[in-house]
C-alpha positions as CSV (number, residue, x, y, z in Angstrom):
1,M,6.0,-26.6,8.0
2,F,9.6,-25.2,8.3
3,R,9.9,-25.1,4.4
4,G,6.6,-23.1,4.4
5,S,8.0,-21.0,7.1
6,L,11.2,-19.7,5.7
7,G,9.6,-19.3,2.5
8,L,7.4,-16.8,4.2
9,V,10.2,-15.1,5.6
10,A,12.0,-14.7,2.6
11,V,9.1,-13.2,0.9
12,F,9.0,-10.4,3.6
13,L,13.0,-10.0,3.5
14,L,12.5,-9.3,0.1
15,V,9.8,-6.6,-0.2
16,A,11.5,-4.9,3.1
17,A,15.0,-4.7,1.3
18,S,13.0,-3.2,-1.7
19,A,11.6,-0.6,0.5
20,S,14.2,0.5,2.5
21,A,16.3,0.8,-0.6
22,E,13.6,3.7,-1.6
23,S,14.6,5.7,1.9
24,I,17.5,7.8,2.0
25,T,18.8,9.7,5.3
26,Y,20.8,13.0,5.1
27,T,22.2,14.6,8.4
28,F,22.8,18.2,8.9
29,R,25.4,20.6,11.3
30,G,25.6,24.1,11.8
31,T,25.9,26.7,14.4
32,I,23.1,29.4,15.3
33,D,24.6,32.8,14.2
34,F,21.4,35.1,14.4
35,A,18.9,35.3,16.8
36,G,15.4,36.4,16.3
37,G,13.8,35.4,19.7
38,S,14.5,34.3,23.4
39,V,14.2,30.8,22.8
40,W,17.9,30.0,21.5
41,N,21.1,31.7,21.7
42,L,24.2,32.9,19.7
43,G,26.4,29.7,19.6
44,D,23.7,27.0,20.0
45,Q,24.6,23.8,18.1
46,V,22.0,22.7,15.3
47,S,22.3,19.0,14.2
48,G,19.7,16.6,13.0
49,F,18.5,14.4,9.9
50,Y,15.8,14.0,7.6
51,R,14.5,11.0,5.6
52,F,12.6,11.3,2.5
53,D,11.3,8.6,-0.7
54,S,14.0,8.7,-3.4
55,T,10.7,7.4,-5.9
56,T,8.7,10.2,-5.3
57,P,7.9,12.1,-8.3
58,G,8.9,15.7,-8.8
59,V,6.5,18.9,-9.7
60,V,6.9,22.5,-11.5
61,P,6.2,25.1,-8.9
62,S,3.7,27.7,-9.4
63,D,7.2,30.5,-10.0
64,G,8.1,27.6,-13.0
65,I,11.5,27.0,-11.0
66,G,13.4,23.7,-10.7
67,R,11.6,20.7,-9.4
68,T,9.1,20.2,-6.0
69,Y,9.3,16.7,-3.7
70,N,7.1,16.4,-1.2
71,A,9.1,13.7,-0.3
72,I,10.2,13.9,3.1
73,T,8.9,11.3,5.7
74,G,10.6,12.1,8.7
75,F,12.9,14.5,10.4
76,I,14.2,15.4,13.7
77,A,16.7,18.6,14.6
78,S,18.3,19.2,17.8
79,V,18.9,22.6,19.0
80,G,20.8,23.6,22.1
81,S,18.5,21.4,24.2
82,S,15.3,21.1,22.6
83,L,14.3,19.0,20.2
84,I,12.1,19.7,16.5
85,S,10.5,16.4,14.8
86,G,8.0,15.9,12.2
87,S,6.9,14.0,9.2
88,T,6.7,16.1,6.4
89,G,8.6,18.2,4.4
90,T,9.6,19.1,1.0
91,I,12.8,19.5,-0.9
92,S,13.6,21.5,-4.2
93,V,16.2,21.4,-6.4
94,H,17.1,24.1,-9.6
95,L,19.8,23.9,-12.0
96,D,21.5,26.8,-13.7
97,E,18.3,28.8,-13.3
98,P,18.1,31.5,-15.8
99,A,15.6,33.4,-13.8
100,L,18.0,33.5,-10.9
101,G,21.2,34.6,-12.9
102,G,22.5,31.1,-13.4
103,E,21.9,29.9,-10.0
104,S,21.7,26.4,-9.1
105,G,20.4,25.5,-5.3
106,Y,18.8,22.4,-2.8
107,D,16.3,23.7,-0.7
108,V,14.9,21.3,2.2
109,H,11.7,22.5,4.2
110,M,11.2,20.6,7.0
111,G,7.8,20.9,8.9
112,R,4.3,21.7,7.1
113,G,4.6,25.9,7.0
114,A,1.3,26.8,8.3
115,A,0.7,30.2,8.9
116,G,0.5,31.0,13.1
117,S,1.5,27.7,13.9
118,S,3.3,27.1,17.3
119,R,5.4,24.4,15.6
120,W,8.9,25.2,14.5
121,D,10.0,24.4,10.9
122,V,13.6,24.1,9.9
123,Y,15.1,25.3,6.5
124,L,18.1,24.4,4.9
125,S,19.3,26.1,1.7
126,V,22.4,25.4,-0.4
127,F,23.1,27.1,-3.6
128,D,25.7,28.2,-5.8
129,L,25.8,31.3,-8.3
130,T,28.5,30.1,-10.7
131,G,25.8,26.5,-10.8
132,F,28.0,23.8,-9.7
133,T,26.9,21.6,-12.9
134,S,30.0,19.1,-12.4
135,L,28.5,18.7,-9.1
136,V,24.9,18.2,-9.6
137,T,23.7,16.7,-13.0
138,D,19.9,17.2,-12.7
139,E,17.1,18.1,-10.9
140,S,16.6,14.7,-9.1
141,I,16.5,14.1,-5.1
142,Q,18.7,11.3,-5.9
143,T,22.0,13.6,-7.0
144,W,23.2,14.6,-3.7
145,P,23.9,18.4,-3.0
146,P,27.6,19.4,-3.3
147,R,29.9,20.0,-0.6
148,V,29.1,23.0,1.8
149,T,32.5,24.0,1.1
150,D,32.3,24.0,-2.9
151,V,29.2,26.4,-2.7
152,T,28.4,30.0,-2.1
153,S,25.9,30.0,0.5
154,A,25.1,27.1,2.5
155,T,22.3,28.0,5.3
156,G,19.6,27.3,7.6
157,T,16.5,29.1,9.1
158,I,14.5,27.5,12.3
159,L,11.2,29.6,12.3
160,G,8.2,29.4,14.4
161,R,6.0,31.6,16.5
162,G,8.7,31.9,19.3
163,G,10.9,33.8,16.3
164,E,13.4,33.0,13.7
165,Y,17.0,32.0,14.2
166,G,19.5,31.4,11.2
167,F,22.4,29.1,11.3
168,S,25.4,28.3,9.3
169,L,25.9,25.0,7.8
170,D,28.6,23.0,7.7
171,R,27.6,19.7,6.9
172,L,24.9,18.2,4.7
173,G,25.6,15.0,3.4
174,R,24.1,11.5,3.3
175,R,24.3,9.0,6.3
176,S,27.2,6.6,5.8
177,V,26.2,4.2,8.0
178,P,22.7,2.9,7.3
179,E,20.4,2.7,10.2
180,P,18.0,-0.6,10.9
181,S,14.5,0.2,9.0
182,T,11.4,-0.4,10.6
183,S,10.4,-3.1,8.2
184,W,13.7,-4.7,8.6
185,L,13.4,-4.8,12.7
186,V,9.4,-6.4,11.8
187,G,11.3,-8.9,9.4
188,I,13.5,-10.2,12.5
189,G,10.3,-10.1,14.6
190,V,8.7,-12.5,11.9
191,M,11.7,-14.6,11.5
192,G,11.7,-15.1,15.3
193,M,8.0,-15.9,15.4
194,A,8.8,-18.7,12.7
195,A,11.4,-20.1,14.6
196,L,9.3,-20.3,17.8
197,R,6.6,-21.9,15.6
198,V,8.9,-24.7,14.1
199,F,10.6,-25.4,17.4
200,S,7.1,-25.6,19.1
201,S,5.9,-28.1,16.5
202,S,9.0,-30.4,17.4
203,R,8.4,-30.8,21.0
204,D,4.5,-31.0,20.4
205,A,5.9,-34.1,18.1
206,R,8.3,-35.5,20.5
207,R,5.7,-35.2,23.2
208,L,3.0,-37.2,21.3
209,R,5.6,-40.1,20.6
210,S,6.8,-40.4,24.4
211,P,3.8,-42.7,25.4
212,A,3.9,-45.1,22.3
213,K,7.4,-45.9,23.6
214,A,6.3,-46.0,27.1
215,H,4.0,-49.0,26.1
216,R,6.7,-51.5,24.4
């Protein structure tokens, strides 16, 4: 029974490790420099993260520019004292696009973008007119965007029924310390249950042996 329980845990953790390898988290940070409403003010800080599935296939959008990935599985943005969160979004990548004068860019849309929605959507845009071909080699979302200090423009936008806000983007990069994923937490729980089951079985076995010793 003990070996069977350990085998179950081992298989689960292998599956969990495979699943977590597909999820990538990027963080971003900036400062509001345009306030087209009364919700937030100039100078308010913006920070957060978005998580995406790196195995999501890309599609060519209707304008034929680059690749778009419906890959975002979750995001949180802190704006001033407010929080914006959601579970959908897209990433678009284009490299040396002739229709844009050779521009390369990396664009993130966190949210649904529904017309008339009361929710807030967050957009990040990094582009370079010279192409940064030495920094980004293809239109895959597994290729990191270049450092914001190496490009022509790095900006963000928060858009919703309450107005439009722009912010300078001074950080965009992969999270350096990975966070525990849900699957790993569940895996730890399964390990605990397996250990408890083994302990309970051993204790019951000792109880069954105890009366036999008393009759000797």
